[in-house]
All heavy atoms as atom14 arrays in JSON, in Angstrom:
{
  "sequence": "MLLFGEFEIERALGPYYARHGFTVLNPDQTTDVGFVLTGRPIALGAGPGEQLFFRWK",
  "atom14_mask": [
    [1, 1, 1, 1, 1, 1, 1, 1, 0, 0, 0, 0, 0, 0],
    [1, 1, 1, 1, 1, 1, 1, 1, 0, 0, 0, 0, 0, 0],
    [1, 1, 1, 1, 1, 1, 1, 1, 0, 0, 0, 0, 0, 0],
    [1, 1, 1, 1, 1, 1, 1, 1, 1, 1, 1, 0, 0, 0],
    [1, 1, 1, 1, 0, 0, 0, 0, 0, 0, 0, 0, 0, 0],
    [1, 1, 1, 1, 1, 1, 1, 1, 1, 0, 0, 0, 0, 0],
    [1, 1, 1, 1, 1, 1, 1, 1, 1, 1, 1, 0, 0, 0],
    [1, 1, 1, 1, 1, 1, 1, 1, 1, 0, 0, 0, 0, 0],
    [1, 1, 1, 1, 1, 1, 1, 1, 0, 0, 0, 0, 0, 0],
    [1, 1, 1, 1, 1, 1, 1, 1, 1, 0, 0, 0, 0, 0],
    [1, 1, 1, 1, 1, 1, 1, 1, 1, 1, 1, 0, 0, 0],
    [1, 1, 1, 1, 1, 0, 0, 0, 0, 0, 0, 0, 0, 0],
    [1, 1, 1, 1, 1, 1, 1, 1, 0, 0, 0, 0, 0, 0],
    [1, 1, 1, 1, 0, 0, 0, 0, 0, 0, 0, 0, 0, 0],
    [1, 1, 1, 1, 1, 1, 1, 0, 0, 0, 0, 0, 0, 0],
    [1, 1, 1, 1, 1, 1, 1, 1, 1, 1, 1, 1, 0, 0],
    [1, 1, 1, 1, 1, 1, 1, 1, 1, 1, 1, 1, 0, 0],
    [1, 1, 1, 1, 1, 0, 0, 0, 0, 0, 0, 0, 0, 0],
    [1, 1, 1, 1, 1, 1, 1, 1, 1, 1, 1, 0, 0, 0],
    [1, 1, 1, 1, 1, 1, 1, 1, 1, 1, 0, 0, 0, 0],
    [1, 1, 1, 1, 0, 0, 0, 0, 0, 0, 0, 0, 0, 0],
    [1, 1, 1, 1, 1, 1, 1, 1, 1, 1, 1, 0, 0, 0],
    [1, 1, 1, 1, 1, 1, 1, 0, 0, 0, 0, 0, 0, 0],
    [1, 1, 1, 1, 1, 1, 1, 0, 0, 0, 0, 0, 0, 0],
    [1, 1, 1, 1, 1, 1, 1, 1, 0, 0, 0, 0, 0, 0],
    [1, 1, 1, 1, 1, 1, 1, 1, 0, 0, 0, 0, 0, 0],
    [1, 1, 1, 1, 1, 1, 1, 0, 0, 0, 0, 0, 0, 0],
    [1, 1, 1, 1, 1, 1, 1, 1, 0, 0, 0, 0, 0, 0],
    [1, 1, 1, 1, 1, 1, 1, 1, 1, 0, 0, 0, 0, 0],
    [1, 1, 1, 1, 1, 1, 1, 0, 0, 0, 0, 0, 0, 0],
    [1, 1, 1, 1, 1, 1, 1, 0, 0, 0, 0, 0, 0, 0],
    [1, 1, 1, 1, 1, 1, 1, 1, 0, 0, 0, 0, 0, 0],
    [1, 1, 1, 1, 1, 1, 1, 0, 0, 0, 0, 0, 0, 0],
    [1, 1, 1, 1, 0, 0, 0, 0, 0, 0, 0, 0, 0, 0],
    [1, 1, 1, 1, 1, 1, 1, 1, 1, 1, 1, 0, 0, 0],
    [1, 1, 1, 1, 1, 1, 1, 0, 0, 0, 0, 0, 0, 0],
    [1, 1, 1, 1, 1, 1, 1, 1, 0, 0, 0, 0, 0, 0],
    [1, 1, 1, 1, 1, 1, 1, 0, 0, 0, 0, 0, 0, 0],
    [1, 1, 1, 1, 0, 0, 0, 0, 0, 0, 0, 0, 0, 0],
    [1, 1, 1, 1, 1, 1, 1, 1, 1, 1, 1, 0, 0, 0],
    [1, 1, 1, 1, 1, 1, 1, 0, 0, 0, 0, 0, 0, 0],
    [1, 1, 1, 1, 1, 1, 1, 1, 0, 0, 0, 0, 0, 0],
    [1, 1, 1, 1, 1, 0, 0, 0, 0, 0, 0, 0, 0, 0],
    [1, 1, 1, 1, 1, 1, 1, 1, 0, 0, 0, 0, 0, 0],
    [1, 1, 1, 1, 0, 0, 0, 0, 0, 0, 0, 0, 0, 0],
    [1, 1, 1, 1, 1, 0, 0, 0, 0, 0, 0, 0, 0, 0],
    [1, 1, 1, 1, 0, 0, 0, 0, 0, 0, 0, 0, 0, 0],
    [1, 1, 1, 1, 1, 1, 1, 0, 0, 0, 0, 0, 0, 0],
    [1, 1, 1, 1, 0, 0, 0, 0, 0, 0, 0, 0, 0, 0],
    [1, 1, 1, 1, 1, 1, 1, 1, 1, 0, 0, 0, 0, 0],
    [1, 1, 1, 1, 1, 1, 1, 1, 1, 0, 0, 0, 0, 0],
    [1, 1, 1, 1, 1, 1, 1, 1, 0, 0, 0, 0, 0, 0],
    [1, 1, 1, 1, 1, 1, 1, 1, 1, 1, 1, 0, 0, 0],
    [1, 1, 1, 1, 1, 1, 1, 1, 1, 1, 1, 0, 0, 0],
    [1, 1, 1, 1, 1, 1, 1, 1, 1, 1, 1, 0, 0, 0],
    [1, 1, 1, 1, 1, 1, 1, 1, 1, 1, 1, 1, 1, 1],
    [1, 1, 1, 1, 1, 1, 1, 1, 1, 0, 0, 0, 0, 0]
  ],
  "atom14_positions": [
    [[0.86, -1.11, -0.02], [-0.01, -0.02, -0.01], [0.89, 1.25, 0.03], [1.89, 1.28, 0.75], [-0.9, 0.02, 1.26], [-1.73, 1.23, 1.29], [-2.76, 1.42, 2.79], [-3.04, -0.15, 3.43], [0.0, 0.0, 0.0], [0.0, 0.0, 0.0], [0.0, 0.0, 0.0], [0.0, 0.0, 0.0], [0.0, 0.0, 0.0], [0.0, 0.0, 0.0]],
    [[0.57, 2.19, -0.79], [1.26, 3.44, -0.88], [0.38, 4.53, -0.27], [-0.72, 4.77, -0.71], [1.62, 3.76, -2.31], [2.28, 5.17, -2.61], [3.62, 5.26, -1.87], [2.42, 5.41, -4.1], [0.0, 0.0, 0.0], [0.0, 0.0, 0.0], [0.0, 0.0, 0.0], [0.0, 0.0, 0.0], [0.0, 0.0, 0.0], [0.0, 0.0, 0.0]],
    [[0.91, 5.19, 0.72], [0.25, 6.34, 1.32], [0.96, 7.6, 0.85], [2.18, 7.69, 0.98], [0.27, 6.28, 2.9], [-0.23, 4.99, 3.49], [0.12, 5.02, 4.96], [-1.69, 4.89, 3.28], [0.0, 0.0, 0.0], [0.0, 0.0, 0.0], [0.0, 0.0, 0.0], [0.0, 0.0, 0.0], [0.0, 0.0, 0.0], [0.0, 0.0, 0.0]],
    [[0.28, 8.63, 0.36], [0.9, 9.82, -0.13], [0.01, 11.0, -0.06], [-1.19, 10.84, 0.05], [1.49, 9.62, -1.51], [0.49, 9.5, -2.63], [0.09, 10.63, -3.31], [-0.17, 8.32, -2.96], [-0.91, 10.56, -4.32], [-1.04, 8.19, -3.95], [-1.49, 9.32, -4.62], [0.0, 0.0, 0.0], [0.0, 0.0, 0.0], [0.0, 0.0, 0.0]],
    [[0.61, 12.2, -0.11], [-0.18, 13.41, -0.11], [0.7, 14.6, -0.49], [1.92, 14.39, -0.72], [0.0, 0.0, 0.0], [0.0, 0.0, 0.0], [0.0, 0.0, 0.0], [0.0, 0.0, 0.0], [0.0, 0.0, 0.0], [0.0, 0.0, 0.0], [0.0, 0.0, 0.0], [0.0, 0.0, 0.0], [0.0, 0.0, 0.0], [0.0, 0.0, 0.0]],
    [[0.16, 15.72, -0.49], [0.9, 16.94, -0.79], [0.59, 18.05, 0.21], [-0.49, 18.05, 0.84], [0.51, 17.52, -2.15], [0.79, 16.62, -3.32], [0.29, 17.19, -4.65], [-0.38, 18.27, -4.66], [0.5, 16.6, -5.67], [0.0, 0.0, 0.0], [0.0, 0.0, 0.0], [0.0, 0.0, 0.0], [0.0, 0.0, 0.0], [0.0, 0.0, 0.0]],
    [[1.46, 18.94, 0.44], [1.2, 20.13, 1.27], [1.87, 21.33, 0.59], [2.85, 21.21, -0.15], [1.65, 19.95, 2.73], [3.18, 19.71, 2.85], [4.09, 20.75, 2.96], [3.68, 18.38, 2.88], [5.45, 20.5, 3.1], [5.02, 18.15, 3.04], [5.86, 19.23, 3.15], [0.0, 0.0, 0.0], [0.0, 0.0, 0.0], [0.0, 0.0, 0.0]],
    [[1.33, 22.47, 0.89], [1.92, 23.74, 0.32], [3.22, 24.02, 0.95], [3.4, 23.91, 2.17], [0.92, 24.9, 0.57], [-0.39, 24.73, -0.17], [-1.4, 25.8, 0.2], [-1.27, 26.39, 1.28], [-2.28, 25.97, -0.61], [0.0, 0.0, 0.0], [0.0, 0.0, 0.0], [0.0, 0.0, 0.0], [0.0, 0.0, 0.0], [0.0, 0.0, 0.0]],
    [[4.24, 24.41, 0.11], [5.58, 24.68, 0.61], [5.64, 25.61, 1.8], [6.31, 25.32, 2.79], [6.43, 25.18, -0.52], [6.6, 24.18, -1.59], [7.79, 25.63, -0.05], [7.24, 24.66, -2.88], [0.0, 0.0, 0.0], [0.0, 0.0, 0.0], [0.0, 0.0, 0.0], [0.0, 0.0, 0.0], [0.0, 0.0, 0.0], [0.0, 0.0, 0.0]],
    [[4.86, 26.69, 1.75], [4.89, 27.66, 2.85], [4.43, 27.16, 4.17], [4.64, 27.76, 5.24], [4.23, 29.01, 2.46], [2.78, 28.89, 2.08], [2.56, 28.67, 0.59], [3.53, 28.54, -0.2], [1.33, 28.54, 0.23], [0.0, 0.0, 0.0], [0.0, 0.0, 0.0], [0.0, 0.0, 0.0], [0.0, 0.0, 0.0], [0.0, 0.0, 0.0]],
    [[3.76, 26.03, 4.2], [3.23, 25.5, 5.45], [4.33, 24.72, 6.19], [4.18, 24.42, 7.36], [2.09, 24.54, 5.19], [0.93, 25.37, 4.57], [-0.42, 24.92, 4.73], [-0.77, 24.59, 6.13], [-1.72, 23.7, 6.4], [-2.39, 23.09, 5.5], [-2.01, 23.52, 7.7], [0.0, 0.0, 0.0], [0.0, 0.0, 0.0], [0.0, 0.0, 0.0]],
    [[5.46, 24.37, 5.51], [6.65, 23.75, 6.09], [6.24, 22.52, 7.0], [6.73, 22.43, 8.11], [7.45, 24.77, 6.9], [0.0, 0.0, 0.0], [0.0, 0.0, 0.0], [0.0, 0.0, 0.0], [0.0, 0.0, 0.0], [0.0, 0.0, 0.0], [0.0, 0.0, 0.0], [0.0, 0.0, 0.0], [0.0, 0.0, 0.0], [0.0, 0.0, 0.0]],
    [[5.55, 21.6, 6.47], [5.12, 20.42, 7.17], [6.03, 19.24, 7.0], [5.83, 18.14, 7.54], [3.69, 19.97, 6.79], [2.58, 20.98, 7.18], [1.3, 20.62, 6.5], [2.44, 21.09, 8.7], [0.0, 0.0, 0.0], [0.0, 0.0, 0.0], [0.0, 0.0, 0.0], [0.0, 0.0, 0.0], [0.0, 0.0, 0.0], [0.0, 0.0, 0.0]],
    [[7.12, 19.41, 6.25], [8.08, 18.32, 6.03], [8.57, 17.66, 7.24], [8.54, 16.42, 7.32], [0.0, 0.0, 0.0], [0.0, 0.0, 0.0], [0.0, 0.0, 0.0], [0.0, 0.0, 0.0], [0.0, 0.0, 0.0], [0.0, 0.0, 0.0], [0.0, 0.0, 0.0], [0.0, 0.0, 0.0], [0.0, 0.0, 0.0], [0.0, 0.0, 0.0]],
    [[9.05, 18.39, 8.25], [9.55, 17.7, 9.44], [8.45, 16.87, 10.18], [8.75, 15.84, 10.71], [10.08, 18.87, 10.32], [10.42, 19.95, 9.32], [9.36, 19.75, 8.28], [0.0, 0.0, 0.0], [0.0, 0.0, 0.0], [0.0, 0.0, 0.0], [0.0, 0.0, 0.0], [0.0, 0.0, 0.0], [0.0, 0.0, 0.0], [0.0, 0.0, 0.0]],
    [[7.25, 17.38, 10.15], [6.13, 16.62, 10.77], [5.97, 15.25, 10.13], [5.93, 14.24, 10.79], [4.85, 17.45, 10.73], [3.63, 16.67, 11.09], [3.34, 16.47, 12.42], [2.8, 16.05, 10.17], [2.22, 15.72, 12.84], [1.73, 15.33, 10.47], [1.41, 15.17, 11.85], [0.32, 14.42, 12.28], [0.0, 0.0, 0.0], [0.0, 0.0, 0.0]],
    [[5.88, 15.26, 8.78], [5.69, 13.98, 8.09], [6.86, 13.09, 8.19], [6.75, 11.88, 8.3], [5.31, 14.21, 6.65], [3.84, 14.72, 6.48], [3.61, 16.04, 6.17], [2.79, 13.88, 6.76], [2.25, 16.48, 6.1], [1.46, 14.32, 6.63], [1.24, 15.59, 6.33], [-0.06, 16.08, 6.25], [0.0, 0.0, 0.0], [0.0, 0.0, 0.0]],
    [[8.07, 13.67, 8.14], [9.29, 12.86, 8.32], [9.31, 12.16, 9.63], [9.72, 10.96, 9.75], [10.51, 13.73, 8.12], [0.0, 0.0, 0.0], [0.0, 0.0, 0.0], [0.0, 0.0, 0.0], [0.0, 0.0, 0.0], [0.0, 0.0, 0.0], [0.0, 0.0, 0.0], [0.0, 0.0, 0.0], [0.0, 0.0, 0.0], [0.0, 0.0, 0.0]],
    [[8.89, 12.84, 10.77], [8.86, 12.24, 12.08], [7.91, 11.06, 12.12], [8.05, 10.13, 13.0], [8.4, 13.24, 13.06], [9.5, 14.15, 13.61], [9.12, 14.9, 14.87], [7.86, 15.59, 14.81], [7.63, 16.81, 14.32], [8.64, 17.55, 13.86], [6.45, 17.35, 14.38], [0.0, 0.0, 0.0], [0.0, 0.0, 0.0], [0.0, 0.0, 0.0]],
    [[6.92, 11.02, 11.27], [5.95, 9.94, 11.22], [6.27, 8.89, 10.21], [5.38, 8.11, 9.78], [4.54, 10.54, 11.01], [4.07, 11.34, 12.18], [3.57, 10.73, 13.34], [4.1, 12.69, 12.45], [3.29, 11.69, 14.25], [3.6, 12.9, 13.68], [0.0, 0.0, 0.0], [0.0, 0.0, 0.0], [0.0, 0.0, 0.0], [0.0, 0.0, 0.0]],
    [[7.49, 8.89, 9.69], [8.0, 7.81, 8.85], [7.79, 8.02, 7.32], [8.01, 7.12, 6.55], [0.0, 0.0, 0.0], [0.0, 0.0, 0.0], [0.0, 0.0, 0.0], [0.0, 0.0, 0.0], [0.0, 0.0, 0.0], [0.0, 0.0, 0.0], [0.0, 0.0, 0.0], [0.0, 0.0, 0.0], [0.0, 0.0, 0.0], [0.0, 0.0, 0.0]],
    [[7.33, 9.21, 6.98], [7.17, 9.48, 5.54], [8.43, 10.01, 4.9], [9.22, 10.67, 5.61], [6.05, 10.49, 5.31], [4.69, 9.99, 5.56], [4.11, 10.04, 6.81], [3.9, 9.53, 4.51], [2.87, 9.55, 7.07], [2.63, 9.04, 4.74], [2.08, 9.03, 6.04], [0.0, 0.0, 0.0], [0.0, 0.0, 0.0], [0.0, 0.0, 0.0]],
    [[8.63, 9.73, 3.62], [9.69, 10.39, 2.88], [9.12, 11.68, 2.27], [8.0, 11.64, 1.78], [10.14, 9.45, 1.69], [10.67, 8.27, 2.29], [11.21, 10.13, 0.84], [0.0, 0.0, 0.0], [0.0, 0.0, 0.0], [0.0, 0.0, 0.0], [0.0, 0.0, 0.0], [0.0, 0.0, 0.0], [0.0, 0.0, 0.0], [0.0, 0.0, 0.0]],
    [[9.85, 12.75, 2.52], [9.35, 14.06, 1.97], [10.26, 14.5, 0.88], [11.48, 14.6, 1.09], [9.31, 15.13, 3.15], [8.86, 16.44, 2.57], [8.48, 14.64, 4.29], [0.0, 0.0, 0.0], [0.0, 0.0, 0.0], [0.0, 0.0, 0.0], [0.0, 0.0, 0.0], [0.0, 0.0, 0.0], [0.0, 0.0, 0.0], [0.0, 0.0, 0.0]],
    [[9.73, 14.71, -0.31], [10.52, 15.13, -1.45], [10.64, 16.61, -1.54], [9.8, 17.34, -1.11], [9.85, 14.58, -2.73], [9.79, 13.07, -2.9], [9.09, 12.74, -4.18], [11.05, 12.35, -2.71], [0.0, 0.0, 0.0], [0.0, 0.0, 0.0], [0.0, 0.0, 0.0], [0.0, 0.0, 0.0], [0.0, 0.0, 0.0], [0.0, 0.0, 0.0]],
    [[11.76, 17.07, -2.09], [11.94, 18.5, -2.4], [10.88, 18.86, -3.45], [10.36, 18.01, -4.22], [13.33, 18.77, -2.92], [14.36, 18.61, -1.84], [14.1, 18.92, -0.69], [15.48, 18.17, -2.19], [0.0, 0.0, 0.0], [0.0, 0.0, 0.0], [0.0, 0.0, 0.0], [0.0, 0.0, 0.0], [0.0, 0.0, 0.0], [0.0, 0.0, 0.0]],
    [[10.54, 20.2, -3.57], [9.42, 20.63, -4.47], [9.54, 20.12, -5.92], [8.52, 19.8, -6.48], [9.52, 22.11, -4.39], [10.04, 22.38, -3.07], [11.02, 21.31, -2.76], [0.0, 0.0, 0.0], [0.0, 0.0, 0.0], [0.0, 0.0, 0.0], [0.0, 0.0, 0.0], [0.0, 0.0, 0.0], [0.0, 0.0, 0.0], [0.0, 0.0, 0.0]],
    [[10.78, 20.0, -6.47], [10.88, 19.58, -7.85], [11.17, 18.13, -8.05], [11.37, 17.66, -9.15], [11.94, 20.44, -8.55], [11.57, 21.88, -8.64], [10.37, 22.16, -8.73], [12.48, 22.74, -8.59], [0.0, 0.0, 0.0], [0.0, 0.0, 0.0], [0.0, 0.0, 0.0], [0.0, 0.0, 0.0], [0.0, 0.0, 0.0], [0.0, 0.0, 0.0]],
    [[11.2, 17.35, -7.0], [11.53, 15.96, -7.04], [10.34, 15.07, -7.38], [9.15, 15.43, -7.04], [12.1, 15.4, -5.73], [13.59, 15.7, -5.51], [14.0, 15.09, -4.22], [13.51, 15.32, -3.14], [15.04, 14.16, -4.35], [0.0, 0.0, 0.0], [0.0, 0.0, 0.0], [0.0, 0.0, 0.0], [0.0, 0.0, 0.0], [0.0, 0.0, 0.0]],
    [[10.6, 13.89, -7.94], [9.57, 12.89, -8.15], [10.09, 11.53, -7.67], [11.27, 11.39, -7.39], [9.2, 12.72, -9.66], [10.37, 12.32, -10.38], [8.67, 13.98, -10.23], [0.0, 0.0, 0.0], [0.0, 0.0, 0.0], [0.0, 0.0, 0.0], [0.0, 0.0, 0.0], [0.0, 0.0, 0.0], [0.0, 0.0, 0.0], [0.0, 0.0, 0.0]],
    [[9.23, 10.6, -7.5], [9.64, 9.25, -7.16], [8.99, 8.29, -8.14], [7.9, 8.55, -8.67], [9.28, 8.9, -5.65], [9.84, 7.66, -5.34], [7.79, 8.84, -5.43], [0.0, 0.0, 0.0], [0.0, 0.0, 0.0], [0.0, 0.0, 0.0], [0.0, 0.0, 0.0], [0.0, 0.0, 0.0], [0.0, 0.0, 0.0], [0.0, 0.0, 0.0]],
    [[9.64, 7.18, -8.39], [9.12, 6.21, -9.36], [8.33, 5.15, -8.61], [8.83, 4.38, -7.83], [10.25, 5.51, -10.06], [9.77, 4.45, -11.07], [8.54, 4.4, -11.39], [10.6, 3.7, -11.55], [0.0, 0.0, 0.0], [0.0, 0.0, 0.0], [0.0, 0.0, 0.0], [0.0, 0.0, 0.0], [0.0, 0.0, 0.0], [0.0, 0.0, 0.0]],
    [[7.02, 5.17, -8.8], [6.11, 4.23, -8.18], [5.65, 3.11, -9.17], [5.08, 2.17, -8.78], [4.82, 4.88, -7.57], [5.27, 5.83, -6.44], [4.06, 5.58, -8.6], [0.0, 0.0, 0.0], [0.0, 0.0, 0.0], [0.0, 0.0, 0.0], [0.0, 0.0, 0.0], [0.0, 0.0, 0.0], [0.0, 0.0, 0.0], [0.0, 0.0, 0.0]],
    [[5.96, 3.4, -10.42], [5.4, 2.46, -11.45], [6.07, 1.1, -11.43], [5.39, 0.09, -11.67], [0.0, 0.0, 0.0], [0.0, 0.0, 0.0], [0.0, 0.0, 0.0], [0.0, 0.0, 0.0], [0.0, 0.0, 0.0], [0.0, 0.0, 0.0], [0.0, 0.0, 0.0], [0.0, 0.0, 0.0], [0.0, 0.0, 0.0], [0.0, 0.0, 0.0]],
    [[7.31, 0.99, -11.15], [8.01, -0.3, -11.22], [7.37, -1.28, -10.24], [7.15, -2.42, -10.52], [9.51, -0.13, -10.94], [10.27, -1.45, -11.11], [10.51, -1.91, -12.37], [10.65, -2.18, -10.02], [11.15, -3.16, -12.58], [11.28, -3.4, -10.17], [11.57, -3.87, -11.42], [0.0, 0.0, 0.0], [0.0, 0.0, 0.0], [0.0, 0.0, 0.0]],
    [[7.08, -0.78, -9.03], [6.43, -1.61, -7.99], [5.01, -1.95, -8.44], [4.58, -3.15, -8.25], [6.46, -0.92, -6.61], [5.68, -1.73, -5.62], [7.88, -0.72, -6.16], [0.0, 0.0, 0.0], [0.0, 0.0, 0.0], [0.0, 0.0, 0.0], [0.0, 0.0, 0.0], [0.0, 0.0, 0.0], [0.0, 0.0, 0.0], [0.0, 0.0, 0.0]],
    [[4.35, -1.04, -8.98], [2.86, -1.24, -9.3], [2.65, -1.92, -10.61], [1.75, -2.74, -10.78], [2.13, 0.13, -9.24], [2.21, 0.88, -7.95], [1.56, 2.24, -8.07], [1.5, 0.05, -6.83], [0.0, 0.0, 0.0], [0.0, 0.0, 0.0], [0.0, 0.0, 0.0], [0.0, 0.0, 0.0], [0.0, 0.0, 0.0], [0.0, 0.0, 0.0]],
    [[3.43, -1.54, -11.66], [3.12, -2.02, -13.0], [4.35, -2.62, -13.7], [4.16, -3.21, -14.81], [2.65, -0.84, -13.87], [3.71, 0.08, -14.09], [1.46, -0.14, -13.29], [0.0, 0.0, 0.0], [0.0, 0.0, 0.0], [0.0, 0.0, 0.0], [0.0, 0.0, 0.0], [0.0, 0.0, 0.0], [0.0, 0.0, 0.0], [0.0, 0.0, 0.0]],
    [[5.55, -2.49, -13.19], [6.73, -2.98, -13.82], [7.25, -1.96, -14.82], [8.29, -2.24, -15.5], [0.0, 0.0, 0.0], [0.0, 0.0, 0.0], [0.0, 0.0, 0.0], [0.0, 0.0, 0.0], [0.0, 0.0, 0.0], [0.0, 0.0, 0.0], [0.0, 0.0, 0.0], [0.0, 0.0, 0.0], [0.0, 0.0, 0.0], [0.0, 0.0, 0.0]],
    [[6.62, -0.8, -14.94], [7.1, 0.28, -15.87], [7.26, 1.53, -15.02], [6.56, 1.73, -14.04], [6.06, 0.48, -16.94], [5.95, -0.64, -17.93], [4.99, -0.39, -19.01], [3.68, -0.39, -18.36], [2.49, -0.5, -19.0], [2.52, -0.58, -20.3], [1.38, -0.57, -18.28], [0.0, 0.0, 0.0], [0.0, 0.0, 0.0], [0.0, 0.0, 0.0]],
    [[8.15, 2.44, -15.47], [8.35, 3.66, -14.68], [7.14, 4.54, -14.78], [6.6, 4.85, -15.79], [9.55, 4.28, -15.36], [9.72, 3.7, -16.7], [9.05, 2.32, -16.62], [0.0, 0.0, 0.0], [0.0, 0.0, 0.0], [0.0, 0.0, 0.0], [0.0, 0.0, 0.0], [0.0, 0.0, 0.0], [0.0, 0.0, 0.0], [0.0, 0.0, 0.0]],
    [[6.73, 5.08, -13.57], [5.69, 6.07, -13.44], [6.16, 7.01, -12.38], [6.36, 6.61, -11.25], [4.3, 5.49, -13.05], [3.81, 4.49, -14.08], [3.3, 6.58, -12.8], [2.54, 3.76, -13.65], [0.0, 0.0, 0.0], [0.0, 0.0, 0.0], [0.0, 0.0, 0.0], [0.0, 0.0, 0.0], [0.0, 0.0, 0.0], [0.0, 0.0, 0.0]],
    [[6.29, 8.29, -12.7], [6.79, 9.3, -11.77], [5.6, 9.93, -11.01], [4.57, 10.24, -11.54], [7.56, 10.43, -12.44], [0.0, 0.0, 0.0], [0.0, 0.0, 0.0], [0.0, 0.0, 0.0], [0.0, 0.0, 0.0], [0.0, 0.0, 0.0], [0.0, 0.0, 0.0], [0.0, 0.0, 0.0], [0.0, 0.0, 0.0], [0.0, 0.0, 0.0]],
    [[5.78, 10.05, -9.69], [4.8, 10.68, -8.82], [5.49, 11.85, -8.2], [6.56, 11.77, -7.62], [4.32, 9.69, -7.76], [3.32, 10.21, -6.74], [1.97, 10.52, -7.49], [3.1, 9.14, -5.66], [0.0, 0.0, 0.0], [0.0, 0.0, 0.0], [0.0, 0.0, 0.0], [0.0, 0.0, 0.0], [0.0, 0.0, 0.0], [0.0, 0.0, 0.0]],
    [[4.83, 13.04, -8.28], [5.37, 14.28, -7.76], [4.33, 15.25, -7.4], [3.14, 15.04, -7.72], [0.0, 0.0, 0.0], [0.0, 0.0, 0.0], [0.0, 0.0, 0.0], [0.0, 0.0, 0.0], [0.0, 0.0, 0.0], [0.0, 0.0, 0.0], [0.0, 0.0, 0.0], [0.0, 0.0, 0.0], [0.0, 0.0, 0.0], [0.0, 0.0, 0.0]],
    [[4.68, 16.31, -6.74], [3.69, 17.35, -6.31], [3.48, 18.36, -7.39], [4.36, 18.55, -8.32], [4.18, 18.0, -5.05], [0.0, 0.0, 0.0], [0.0, 0.0, 0.0], [0.0, 0.0, 0.0], [0.0, 0.0, 0.0], [0.0, 0.0, 0.0], [0.0, 0.0, 0.0], [0.0, 0.0, 0.0], [0.0, 0.0, 0.0], [0.0, 0.0, 0.0]],
    [[2.41, 19.11, -7.3], [2.14, 20.2, -8.22], [2.94, 21.44, -7.88], [3.68, 21.48, -6.86], [0.0, 0.0, 0.0], [0.0, 0.0, 0.0], [0.0, 0.0, 0.0], [0.0, 0.0, 0.0], [0.0, 0.0, 0.0], [0.0, 0.0, 0.0], [0.0, 0.0, 0.0], [0.0, 0.0, 0.0], [0.0, 0.0, 0.0], [0.0, 0.0, 0.0]],
    [[2.88, 22.52, -8.67], [3.56, 23.74, -8.42], [3.27, 24.28, -7.02], [2.13, 24.35, -6.59], [3.08, 24.66, -9.47], [2.48, 23.77, -10.49], [1.96, 22.59, -9.8], [0.0, 0.0, 0.0], [0.0, 0.0, 0.0], [0.0, 0.0, 0.0], [0.0, 0.0, 0.0], [0.0, 0.0, 0.0], [0.0, 0.0, 0.0], [0.0, 0.0, 0.0]],
    [[4.32, 24.66, -6.3], [4.19, 25.28, -4.96], [3.85, 24.27, -3.88], [3.55, 24.62, -2.79], [0.0, 0.0, 0.0], [0.0, 0.0, 0.0], [0.0, 0.0, 0.0], [0.0, 0.0, 0.0], [0.0, 0.0, 0.0], [0.0, 0.0, 0.0], [0.0, 0.0, 0.0], [0.0, 0.0, 0.0], [0.0, 0.0, 0.0], [0.0, 0.0, 0.0]],
    [[4.05, 22.93, -4.14], [3.67, 21.91, -3.18], [4.8, 20.94, -3.04], [5.73, 20.79, -3.89], [2.41, 21.19, -3.6], [1.24, 22.16, -3.62], [-0.06, 21.44, -3.98], [-0.01, 20.37, -4.64], [-1.13, 21.98, -3.59], [0.0, 0.0, 0.0], [0.0, 0.0, 0.0], [0.0, 0.0, 0.0], [0.0, 0.0, 0.0], [0.0, 0.0, 0.0]],
    [[4.8, 20.17, -1.92], [5.77, 19.11, -1.69], [4.96, 17.8, -1.51], [3.93, 17.77, -0.92], [6.57, 19.35, -0.49], [7.75, 20.31, -0.67], [8.61, 20.49, 0.5], [8.32, 21.35, 1.33], [9.59, 19.66, 0.65], [0.0, 0.0, 0.0], [0.0, 0.0, 0.0], [0.0, 0.0, 0.0], [0.0, 0.0, 0.0], [0.0, 0.0, 0.0]],
    [[5.58, 16.69, -1.98], [4.98, 15.39, -1.9], [5.63, 14.65, -0.73], [6.78, 14.77, -0.45], [5.25, 14.6, -3.2], [4.72, 13.17, -3.16], [3.24, 13.16, -3.58], [5.46, 12.26, -4.12], [0.0, 0.0, 0.0], [0.0, 0.0, 0.0], [0.0, 0.0, 0.0], [0.0, 0.0, 0.0], [0.0, 0.0, 0.0], [0.0, 0.0, 0.0]],
    [[4.72, 13.95, 0.0], [5.24, 13.02, 1.05], [4.63, 11.65, 0.76], [3.51, 11.58, 0.25], [4.91, 13.49, 2.48], [3.44, 13.67, 2.75], [2.72, 12.6, 3.34], [2.77, 14.81, 2.45], [1.36, 12.77, 3.66], [1.45, 15.01, 2.73], [0.69, 13.95, 3.3], [0.0, 0.0, 0.0], [0.0, 0.0, 0.0], [0.0, 0.0, 0.0]],
    [[5.4, 10.56, 1.07], [4.86, 9.27, 0.81], [5.49, 8.2, 1.74], [6.55, 8.45, 2.33], [5.06, 8.83, -0.65], [6.52, 8.56, -1.03], [7.01, 7.3, -0.96], [7.38, 9.58, -1.41], [8.36, 7.02, -1.3], [8.66, 9.38, -1.71], [9.21, 8.13, -1.71], [0.0, 0.0, 0.0], [0.0, 0.0, 0.0], [0.0, 0.0, 0.0]],
    [[4.84, 7.07, 1.87], [5.32, 5.96, 2.63], [4.73, 4.68, 2.11], [3.5, 4.57, 1.87], [4.99, 6.1, 4.11], [5.45, 5.0, 4.95], [5.26, 5.24, 6.42], [3.85, 5.25, 6.71], [3.31, 5.54, 7.87], [4.1, 5.91, 8.89], [2.05, 5.48, 8.09], [0.0, 0.0, 0.0], [0.0, 0.0, 0.0], [0.0, 0.0, 0.0]],
    [[5.59, 3.7, 1.85], [5.11, 2.37, 1.49], [4.77, 1.57, 2.76], [5.54, 1.63, 3.73], [6.16, 1.59, 0.67], [6.37, 2.08, -0.69], [7.4, 2.94, -1.06], [5.6, 1.86, -1.85], [7.23, 3.18, -2.41], [6.14, 2.58, -2.87], [4.45, 1.1, -2.07], [5.59, 2.54, -4.16], [3.89, 1.07, -3.32], [4.5, 1.77, -4.37]],
    [[3.68, 0.99, 2.8], [3.25, 0.22, 3.99], [2.99, -1.23, 3.68], [2.44, -1.54, 2.66], [2.01, 0.87, 4.57], [1.74, 0.53, 5.95], [0.75, 1.44, 6.55], [0.62, 1.06, 7.95], [-0.28, 1.84, 8.69], [0.0, 0.0, 0.0], [0.0, 0.0, 0.0], [0.0, 0.0, 0.0], [0.0, 0.0, 0.0], [0.0, 0.0, 0.0]]
  ]
}
């Protein structure tokens, strides 16, 4: 199971999600979730002005 979400950069919630076991990406970063789900690359990232956090469970 993949848990993920986004937050606005100015809210600075990265340390909160990191403390709860999530990986927090920089605003322009993506992560490849496709290989695990489909065997093909699929990039997951946040929209403009947002940061992505995720955790595999």
